[in-house]
N, C-alpha and C positions, 0 to 999 in steps of 0.2 A: 589237689597236689597229687593225691596214690595212685585215682585212673593213670591222669600220665607217668607217673611211673608207671607204671603198668602196664601201657603200647613202649611205651621206652624197651620194654623189657623180653615184648612178644620175642621177639629171633632167641631172644635163649635162654633154657629153665634156672629156678630159679634155684638150680643146683648145682647148676656150674656157677653161678655165680659164688653161689658159700662157699663151693672148694677154691673156688680164685680166692674170695675173703682169708679162708681158711687158710689158706695156703699163703699169699703174700702174710698178715699179721702176724708166721709162724718165720718168716725170713726175718721178719723185720725185725722180733724177740731174736732170734736168733745173730745178727748183725750185732745187738744192741750187747749183747752176751758177750758174743766173739771179745767183741772191741772194750770190751773191759778188761776180760780176765785176758785179751792179748799184751795189752800195753800194763799192766801190775803182774803176768807171768815172765815179761823183757824184764821189767822193775828188779822184776828178786832177783833172777837167775845173771842180770849185771852186779850186781849187789852179791850174790852169794855163788863166784863160775865154780867154785871148790867144790860148791857138791848141789853132786848128780839127781842127789832124792829129788834135788828146789826144782830141775832143770825137769824128773820126768812128772812132777805133781803138778807141776806149769802147763802140762800136755796132757796129765791126762781133765784138769780146770775145760779148759778150752778146744776141747775131742767134747765133754760134755754141753756145751751152749751149742753145742753145733750139732747133736744132740733135738732139739729143742725142732732145728729143720726137716730133718728129715720124721720127726712126730706130724708134720705138717704136710709133706708131699702125702706122708700111710691117708692124715687122713682125709687128708683133700682125696688121695685116688680112693677110700673107703668111700666118700660121699658120691664120686664118678659110679663108683659098679655100680652105686641100685638105682636109678635111673629109670 
C-alpha cells in the first residue's frame, strides 16, 4: 500500500502536500469557528440592539475565528519556504 502511495506522489513533494493539508485544515477550522461565532453574534445583536459593546465584542469573536485561517496560511508559507 505504501509503495503505491509513494508512486502516486512522485510528482509533488511531501512538503507541498503538508502545506496543502495544513492550510486546508486551518480553513476548515476557521469556517467552523466563524459559523458558530457568527450565528451567536447575530443572535446577540438581535437580542440587544441598543448595546454597542455587544456588537463590538461579537466582531472581535468572529475576527478571532478568522485568525485561524491566517495562521494556516503562515504555516503553509513557512513549510513551502523550507523546500
